[in-house]
N, C-alpha and C positions, 0 to 999 in steps of 0.2 A: 114120492116121500123120500126115496132114497137119495134123490138129487138135492132136496133141501137139507138132508141130514149132512151129506158131504160139504156142502156150502157152509153150513154153521160150524163144522169141525174145522174148516180152514180158516174161517174168522176167529175162532177161538184160539187156533195155533198162532195166528200172527200177533194177537193181541198178548198172549203169553210171552212171545219171543220179544216184542217191544218192550213190555215191563220188566223183563230180565235184564234187556241191554240198558233200559233207563236206570235201574237200580245199579248196575254195575258203572255207569259213567258218574253217577252221584257219588259213589265211593272213592274213585279216582280224582275228583274235581278239589284243587286247594282252596284253602280259606283265603280269598283275595282281599277281603278288608283287613285281616290280621297283618298278612304279609306287606302291604302298602304302608301301614303305620309303622312297623319296624324299619324297613328301609328309608322311609322319612327322616326317623329319628337318627338313624346311623350316619346318614348324609350330613345332617346338621352338625352333628359331634365332629366328624371329619374336617368340616369347614372351620370350626372353632379352632381345632389344634393346629391347621394350617396357619391361621392369623396369629397365633402366639409364638410360631417359630421365625427367629431373625432371617431376613433376606441378604444373601451375600451381594456385596457391590457389584456393580456392572463389571463384566469381563473378568471376574476372579471366580474360580471354581470353588465351591465348598470343599472345605477339609475335613478330614475325619480324625477323630480323637487319636492322639499320638502321632499324628503326620507332621513331617517338617515343615516349618513356616517359610515363608518367602525368603529367598538367599540363604537358607540354611541348607548344608549338605545332607543328603539323604543317607539314612543308616545303611551301612553294608548289609546286603542280602545274605542268605545262607550259602556257604561256600566261598563267598569274597573275602579277601585279605582283612583282616580285622573284625570279622563278624565272631560272635560268641559261638563256641561250639557247644553242642548238646550236653546238658547238665553243668556246663561252666558258669560260674556268677558273672554278672554284668559287672563290669569295674564302674566306680562313681566318676562323675564328669571330672576333669582336671581343672584346677583353680586358674583364673585368668591370670596372665602373665604380664608384668610391667617391663617396659624396656629400660634397661640400666642407662644412665645419663652418663655419657662419655666424659672421662677425666681429661682436664686440659693439660698439655704438655708443660714441664717446668724446665727453662732454660738458665743456663749461668754462663756470663761472660765478663769480660773485662774491658776497661777503656781509659781513654786519656781526655783531658779537657783543657781548654785554654779560656781565660777570661780577662776582659777589661773592667777594672774596678774604679768607680767614682763616688765621691761624696760631694754633690754640689754646695754651693755657698747658701742657697735657700733653705736646704736642709739644715746645715749647721746654724743659721740664723734662729732657728727655734729654741736654741740653747745658748748661744754665743752672740754677743754684739760684735766681735771682731774675731776672725779665723782666716785659715787658708783652706782651699779646697784639695781634695784627694783625686788625683788622676794617675792610676797605677795599674798593675796586672797580678795576674795569679794563674797558677797551673797545678793540676791536680791528676790523681788517678782514681779510679772506680771499679767496684766489683758490683755486679748487678744480677739479681735474681729476677726472673720475669717468669709469670704465670697468667696467661690469657692477657687481660688489658691492665695488669697491676705489675708494677715494679717496686722492688727494695733495693735501694742503692746505697752502698757504703763508700765513702768518700774521704781520701786523704788529700787535703789542698794547702798548698803553700801560697801565700798572699804577701804582696808587698804594700804594707800599710803606712808608709811615710808619707805625709803631706809635705808641701814647701814649708820652708821656716817662715816664721812670721809673728805678728802680734796677735794676742789673744786677749779676749775681754768677756768675762760672764756677763749674762744678761742681769740688768739692773745695778750693775757695778759702777762705781767711780772712776772713770778713765783717767783721772788725773794721778791716783796712786794705786789703781788695780790692774794697769795693764801690764802684761808680760810678753818679752819676747822669747819664743819657743823654738828649738831646734830638735829636729827628729834624726836620730841617727841609726840607720838598719832597723827601723821599727817594722818587724815581721810577724805575721801569725801562721803557725802550722796547726791546721784545724783537722778534727775528725768529726765526722757526723753522718748520720743515717737519714735519707730520706724517702719518703712513700711517694710515688709518683703514679698517677692514673693516665690511661690513653683513651682519647676518644678519636675513633677511626672514622675519617672521610672518605678514605679511599684505602684499598688493601695496603698500600706503600705509605701512606700519609696519615699521621693522626696528631691531634691536639694533645700536649701533655701539660699536666698541672700537678704540683704537690708541695709538700713541705717538709722540713726536717728540723732535727736538734742535734747539737754536738758539743765539744769542749775544745778549745784553742788554747795552744802554748804560745805566749806573748815573748818574742825575742827583740832584742835591741834595747835602745835607751831615748831618754826623753830629756834634754836638757833646757833649764829654765832660768831667766834672768828678769828682774824687774826693770821697768823704764823709769828714767829718772822722774822724780815727782815734778809734777807740774808741767811736763812738756807733752803730754797726749790729752787730745779731747776728742769729742765725737766726729769732729770734723777733719782730723788728721791721722785716724787710726792705721790707714793703709798707707800713710806717707812715713816710710823709713826714715828719712833725712831729718824729719821733725819730731816725730815720736819713736824714741830710742832711748838706750840706756847711758848714752853720753851725758855727762856733766854740761850744764849750760855754760857758755864761754870758753870751752876748751876747744880752740879751734883746730889744734893739732890732732887731738883725738877724734874729733868730728870728721876730720878729713880721712883719718885712716879708717874710719867706720863707713864712709861712704865709699871708699876704695874696695875694702875686702871685710865684710861683716864677720865672716868665719876666722879670719886672722885676728881681728880684733878681740873677739871672744876668747881665742885660744891664749893670747897674751895677757888677758886680763884677770880679774880676781876668779879664783875657784876654790869655795870652801863652804862646806854645808853648814847651814844655820846662820850665814853672814848676810845673806842677801836682804835688802831693803830698798824702798823707793828713794831714800836718801843717799844710799851706798850700794848701788847694784854690784852683785857678786854671782856669778853663774854656779848652777848647782845641779847635780842629777835628782831628777824628779823620783821620789821613793814611793809614791802613791800608785804607781802602775800595778796593776792585778796581774800575777804571773800567768795565771789561768782564767780564760773568759768563756762565758757561755756563747754557743754558736747558734743563731736562729738562720734558718734557710727557708726562702720561699722562691718559688720558680713556676714560670709559665713559658711555653715555647712550642715548638712542633718537632716531630720525628720522622725522619725519611728512612723507611726499610728498603735497603738496596738490595738485599736477599736475605735467605733464612739465617745467614751467620752474621751479616754487617748491617749495622745501621747509623745514621748521623743523626744528631740532636742540636738543634739550635735554640737558645733559649736565654731568657733574661730574668732578673729576679733581685733579690736581697740576700747577702750571706756576710753580714756584719759590715756591708757596704754594697750599694748598688752595683750591678754587675750586667754585662752583655756577653755571652760566650758561644763556643761551639765545642763539639765533643764527638769522638766515635766509638763505638762498641762492636767487639767481637765476641759473638757467642760459641763457645769451643765445646759445650755438652748440653745435651737434651735428653730427657727421660720422661 
C-alpha cells in the first residue's frame, strides 16, 4: 500500500511540474500571426518609398543637400582661410563680373602724296562734242587719325588742272557758230578736304582701303576764250586747228601766223571783253569761272604697313579728276 501511495505521489508531482512549465511557456510565446502581418505591411511601404526616390546616373555619387555641384569648388572648412568664424554672418555671393572690352589705340600721323591727274576724252564727251583731255599731276600733305580699322584723313592738295588748249563745243550746239578756241593759263586748284577711310586686312601688313570725302577748292589761274570764225567749223574738222579756227577766211598771212604760233597770234590779236563774236573774233578772259568749287573725293587702294610708325598707300579714285597716286605716312603719337 505504501508503495502505490509513493508512486501516485510521484506521478502527481510530475503532472504538476509539467502543467506549471506549460503555463510558463504559453505566457512567453509571442503572437506570431500579429507580428507577421505588421512586418509584411512595413516591407511593402518601404518598397513603395524606394520606387519614388530618383536614381542617380551611373558613375555619379548622390549629392547631399547643400553640397557643391560638379566642377564647383568646395566651401572652406572650419579653420581654413576664408571660412566664416563662429558667430560671423555669411557674406552674400559676389555678382558675376564681365570682362571690360579693351579700347583700341588712337594714332596720329602725317604724310605726303603725289598723284597723276587725268580726265579722258570719253568722260568729257558726256558733256562736250569737242574738248581736250587733261593729263597732269598734283601733290599734297595729309594729317591722319587712325583708330583700329578706320582713318580720318585731312588733306591739303595742290592740283594742276590746265588741259591742252583747243576747240570746245557743247553737246547739241551748232559747230558753225558755237565753237570756241580756249586757252588755259595756270589753271590750278588748292583743295582742302576730309576723307573717311576704312581698312580690310588680308595680312597684318596688307589691307584694302576704301573711302570718300568732301571739301572745298580755291580756283587759281585764268581761262581765255575766242570764237572761231563763222562757218569754218563742222563736226568733221573740230580737231583740225588749221581749218577750224578764229582766222578770217581768205586772210592767208594771218592763217600762216596762226599755223606757226597760235599763242603769238592770239597775243597780237583783239583783246576786249564783250566784243567777241563769230563774225569778229576777239579773245577775252572768261568771267564765269567759279572762285571756289566743291571737292568730291572717292578712293580705292591698298595700304602697306612697314612697321608701327610708317605705312605706304597706293590708291586711285576721283578728286575732281581721275587720279592714281602713292603716299607715305609717319605716325608720331599713339595713346
